[in-house]
C-alpha positions in Angstrom: 130.3 51.0 174.6 130.0 47.2 174.0 130.4 44.7 171.2 127.5 44.7 168.8 125.8 41.5 167.7 127.6 40.1 164.6 124.5 38.6 162.9 123.9 39.8 159.4 121.9 42.9 159.0 118.2 42.2 158.0 116.9 44.6 155.4 113.8 46.5 156.2 110.7 47.6 154.2 110.3 51.3 153.4 106.9 52.2 154.9 107.4 54.1 158.2 104.1 54.6 160.1 103.6 57.7 162.2 103.6 55.9 165.5 105.7 53.2 167.2 104.1 50.0 168.1 106.1 49.8 171.3 105.6 53.4 172.4 103.5 53.9 175.5 102.3 57.2 173.9 98.8 57.2 172.2 98.6 57.9 168.5 99.7 61.4 167.8 97.3 64.1 166.7 98.8 66.4 164.0 97.5 69.8 165.0 96.3 72.3 162.4 98.1 75.6 162.4 96.6 79.0 161.7 97.4 80.5 158.3 100.8 82.1 158.1 101.7 81.3 161.7 105.5 81.6 162.1 107.1 78.2 162.2 108.7 78.6 165.6 105.5 79.7 167.1 103.6 76.8 165.6 106.1 74.3 166.8 106.1 75.7 170.4 102.3 75.6 170.4 102.2 72.0 169.3 105.0 71.0 171.7 103.0 72.4 174.5 100.4 69.8 173.8 102.3 66.8 172.5 105.8 65.5 172.0 106.2 65.8 168.2 105.2 68.2 165.4 105.0 67.4 161.7 107.1 69.5 159.3 107.5 69.7 155.5 110.8 69.4 153.7 111.1 73.1 153.0 110.8 73.8 156.7 113.5 71.4 157.9 116.5 73.8 158.3 114.4 76.3 160.4 112.6 73.5 162.3 115.9 71.9 163.3 117.2 75.3 164.5 114.0 75.6 166.5 114.3 72.1 167.9 117.8 72.8 169.3 116.9 76.2 170.6 113.9 74.8 172.4 116.0 72.2 174.2 118.8 74.6 175.1 116.3 77.0 176.6 114.7 74.4 178.8 118.0 73.0 180.1 117.4 69.6 178.5 121.1 68.9 178.0 122.1 69.6 181.6 125.9 69.6 181.9 126.4 67.0 179.1 128.0 69.6 176.7 130.1 71.3 179.4 133.8 70.8 179.0 133.7 69.7 175.4 136.9 70.3 173.5 138.2 69.7 170.0 141.8 68.5 169.5 143.5 68.0 166.2 146.7 66.6 164.7 146.3 62.9 165.3 147.5 60.3 162.8 149.5 62.7 160.6 146.8 65.4 161.0 144.0 63.2 159.5 142.1 62.5 162.7 140.6 64.7 165.4 139.3 64.1 168.9 136.2 65.5 170.6 136.5 65.3 174.4 133.1 65.0 176.0 133.8 64.5 179.8 130.1 64.6 180.8 128.9 62.2 178.0 128.5 59.4 180.5 125.7 56.9 181.3 124.6 56.7 177.7 121.7 54.2 177.6 122.5 51.0 175.8 119.9 48.6 174.4 121.1 46.4 171.5 118.5 43.7 172.1 116.0 43.8 169.2 113.6 41.7 171.3 113.6 44.0 174.3 110.2 45.2 175.5 111.5 48.7 176.2 113.1 51.1 173.8 114.4 54.6 174.4 114.0 55.5 170.8 110.3 54.5 170.7 109.5 56.5 173.8 112.3 58.8 174.9 112.6 58.6 178.7 113.0 62.4 179.2 109.5 63.9 179.6 110.7 67.3 178.4 112.1 66.0 175.1 110.3 67.2 172.0 110.7 66.1 168.4 109.7 66.6 164.7 108.0 64.2 162.3 109.2 64.2 158.7 108.1 61.5 156.2 107.3 59.2 159.1 110.7 59.6 160.7 111.0 61.2 164.1 113.8 63.7 164.7 115.1 64.1 168.2 118.0 66.1 169.7 120.7 63.6 170.7 120.4 63.6 174.5 124.0 62.6 174.7 125.6 64.6 171.9 129.1 64.2 170.5 129.6 67.9 169.8 128.4 71.3 171.1 125.0 72.6 170.3 125.9 74.7 167.3 126.7 71.4 165.4 123.1 70.3 165.9 123.5 66.6 166.6 120.1 65.0 166.0 118.7 61.5 165.7 116.4 60.3 162.9 114.5 57.3 164.2 112.0 55.1 162.5 108.5 55.9 163.9 107.7 52.2 164.3 110.0 49.8 166.1 112.3 48.0 163.7 115.9 47.0 164.1 119.0 48.4 162.5 119.2 47.5 158.8 119.5 48.8 155.3 116.8 49.3 152.6 117.0 51.3 149.4 113.9 53.3 150.5 115.6 54.3 153.8 118.7 55.5 152.1 116.6 57.4 149.6 115.0 59.2 152.5 118.3 60.1 154.0 119.6 61.5 150.7 116.4 63.6 150.4 116.7 64.7 154.0 120.3 65.9 153.5 119.2 68.0 150.5 116.2 69.5 152.3 118.0 70.3 155.6 121.2 71.6 154.1 120.4 75.4 153.4 124.1 76.0 152.6 125.4 74.7 155.9 127.5 71.5 156.2 125.3 68.5 156.9 126.8 65.0 157.5 124.7 61.9 158.1 126.0 58.7 159.6 124.7 55.2 160.3 126.3 52.7 162.6 124.4 49.6 161.7 125.6 46.9 164.0 129.1 48.3 164.3 129.2 51.0 167.0 125.5 51.4 167.8 124.0 51.8 171.2 120.4 51.1 170.3 118.8 48.3 168.3 116.1 50.6 167.0 116.7 51.7 163.4 118.2 55.2 163.4 120.5 57.5 161.5 122.3 60.5 163.0 123.0 64.0 161.6 125.5 66.7 162.5 126.8 69.9 161.0 130.4 68.6 161.4 132.8 68.5 158.5 134.5 65.1 159.0 138.2 64.8 158.6 137.6 62.0 156.1 135.7 64.5 153.9 138.6 66.9 154.1 141.1 64.2 153.2 139.0 63.1 150.2 138.4 66.6 149.0 142.1 67.5 149.2 142.8 64.3 147.2 145.2 63.1 149.9 143.6 59.6 149.8 144.3 57.5 146.6 141.1 56.2 144.9 140.7 53.4 142.4 137.7 53.7 140.0 135.6 50.5 140.0 132.6 51.6 138.0 131.9 54.7 136.0 128.5 55.6 134.4 126.9 58.9 133.4 124.8 58.7 136.6 127.8 58.3 138.9 131.0 56.7 140.1 132.1 53.9 142.4 135.6 54.1 143.9 137.6 52.2 146.5 140.0 54.0 148.7 142.6 53.2 151.4 145.1 55.3 153.3 146.2 55.4 156.9 143.2 54.8 159.2 140.7 55.1 156.3 139.4 52.5 153.9 136.1 52.0 152.1 134.0 52.7 149.1 133.0 56.2 147.8 129.8 56.1 145.8 128.9 59.4 144.2 126.3 60.5 141.7 122.5 60.8 141.2 120.3 59.5 144.0 119.1 56.5 142.1 122.6 55.5 141.2 123.9 55.9 144.7 121.1 53.8 146.1 121.5 51.1 143.5 125.2 50.7 144.0 124.9 50.8 147.8 122.5 47.9 147.6 124.9 45.9 145.5 127.9 46.5 147.9 125.9 46.1 151.1 124.4 42.8 149.9 127.9 41.5 149.5 129.1 42.8 152.9 126.1 41.1 154.5 127.4 37.8 153.2 131.2 38.3 153.3 132.9 36.3 156.0 135.2 39.2 157.0 132.3 41.6 157.6 129.2 39.5 158.2 126.9 42.5 157.9 129.1 44.9 159.8 129.6 48.3 158.1 129.2 52.0 158.6 127.7 54.5 156.3 128.5 58.2 155.9 126.7 60.8 153.7 129.3 63.5 153.1 128.4 67.0 151.8 127.4 66.9 148.2 130.0 68.0 145.7 129.3 69.3 142.2 125.6 68.6 142.8 126.2 64.9 143.4 125.5 62.9 146.5 128.4 61.2 148.2 128.0 58.0 150.2 131.0 56.4 152.0 130.7 52.7 152.9 133.2 51.5 155.5 133.4 47.7 155.8 134.0 46.7 159.4 135.9 43.6 160.6 133.3 41.5 162.4 135.9 39.9 164.6 137.3 43.2 165.8 134.5 45.8 166.3 136.1 47.0 169.6 139.8 47.5 168.9 142.1 48.2 171.8 143.1 51.8 172.0 146.2 51.7 174.3 145.4 52.2 178.0 141.8 53.2 177.1 141.3 49.5 176.4 138.7 48.1 173.9 136.7 51.0 172.4 133.5 50.9 170.4 134.2 52.5 167.0 131.2 53.7 165.0 130.6 55.7 161.8 131.5 59.1 163.3 134.8 57.7 164.5 135.4 55.9 161.1 134.9 59.4 159.5 137.9 60.7 161.6 136.3 62.2 164.7 137.0 60.1 167.8 134.7 60.9 170.7 136.3 60.3 174.1 134.2 60.7 177.3 137.1 62.1 179.3 138.5 65.5 180.1 142.0 64.4 179.1 143.6 61.9 176.8 146.0 59.2 178.2 149.7 59.6 177.1 149.6 56.6 174.8 146.5 57.7 172.9 148.2 59.5 170.0 150.3 56.4 169.2 147.5 53.9 169.5 144.4 55.5 167.9 145.6 55.1 164.2 146.4 51.4 164.4 143.2 50.8 166.3 141.1 52.5 163.7 142.8 50.7 160.9 142.4 47.3 162.6 138.6 47.5 162.8 138.2 48.4 159.1 138.3 45.9 156.2 140.0 47.3 153.1 138.0 47.0 149.9 141.2 45.4 148.4 140.8 42.5 150.8 137.4 41.6 149.4 137.4 38.7 146.9 134.5 40.2 145.0 135.9 43.7 144.5 136.4 43.5 140.7 132.9 42.2 140.2 131.6 45.7 141.0 132.9 46.8 137.6 130.4 44.4 136.0 126.9 45.8 136.6 125.2 42.7 135.4 124.0 41.4 138.8 120.4 42.2 139.7 119.6 44.1 142.8 119.4 42.0 146.0 116.2 40.2 146.6 115.1 42.9 149.1 114.4 45.2 146.2 111.2 43.4 145.6 109.8 44.3 149.0 111.7 47.6 149.3 111.0 49.5 146.1 112.2 53.0 145.7 109.6 55.7 146.2 108.1 57.0 143.0 
C-alpha cells in the first residue's frame, strides 16, 4: 500500500453508462431471459456468453449469493482466502485484526491518467459480474475476509476517478437497502485515503464493524451538531475513532454529507482526504460515518510493520494484515497509528457552522442532481 495523491477530490456527475470507455470489451448485450427462469440459472447462462449480467434491485441478495458461489466453484480466488484468521481484543477491545497471509500482489494503479485500468476491464478472464443501475458488481479478487462475508466491489461502469457526488451516495444508500435481506451489510469508500485504484468504486461486505458495535453500545461519546425531523448530525471521538455520524432519511443524509465533504475538500488539514462508511440501518434510518483523514499522515507508522496504508475498513475498526502472524509490537502501536491518521471533528474550525443549515449545497449540486 502506498501514499495516495493528496489533491482535493473532484466531484462526479451522476450518470453511469453501461460500458466503460477504456474497456477493451465491446458494448455488452443484455440477454433476454425466458419467463420464470430461476435467477441462478439465468445468471449462469448469461455468464457463459459474456462477463456481466443485469439484475434488478429485488434480485440483489440472491444475485450476490450466486456471484460468490460461481467464483468459489470455479476456483477464482485460488489460495487468497487460505489462512485467514480473525483476532480481537486490540485497543481496549475496540479493534480487531484480519490476518490474510495470501493477500499479496494486490494490483495498484492510482494514476487517473493511466491508459490501463483493472476495474474497467478486470484482468482475470474467468471473472464475472453483475450490472445494477449502471454500476458493475465484481467479487473482490483480493478479499479482506472469508467468502461468507461476501466482499464485493461496486465500480462505475465508465472510467472516472474517485470522488463524491450526491447521486452516487444516493445509489449506495439504495443498494444497501436492496441488498440487505436481513443480513448485515456494510459499505465503505476509501476516496484518496487508502485506495489502490483510481477508478471510482465502493466496497461492500457483510462484516459488522467494531466501530458500529462501539456506537451501538454507546461507548463513544457523541455531540449533536444538527437535529431535524429528517435526521441528525453528530460528531464523535474516542480512542482510535473520530468522525461524523449522519443518520436519517436518505435525502437528509445526502444533503448533510455534501455540506461536510465540501468543507473537507477545502480544509487544510484534510485537503479532500476522508473515508465513508455506511453502517447497518438503525430504527429504519440510514447511518453514514464520515472519517476526516489527516492529509499529511495517510500512511502512519505501525511499529515494526512500518508505514501502513489505512483505509475506510481499517478506520471502521478492522485492520487487515497480509501476514500469518503479527509482530510483537503491533498491539501497542496500532491504536496510536489509527488515531494519528484521523482528524477529530473538534479540530475543524468550521464545526459549529454545521448547526446553521443556511449554506446552500456545494456548487456540484447543479450538475449532480439527486435522482427523482
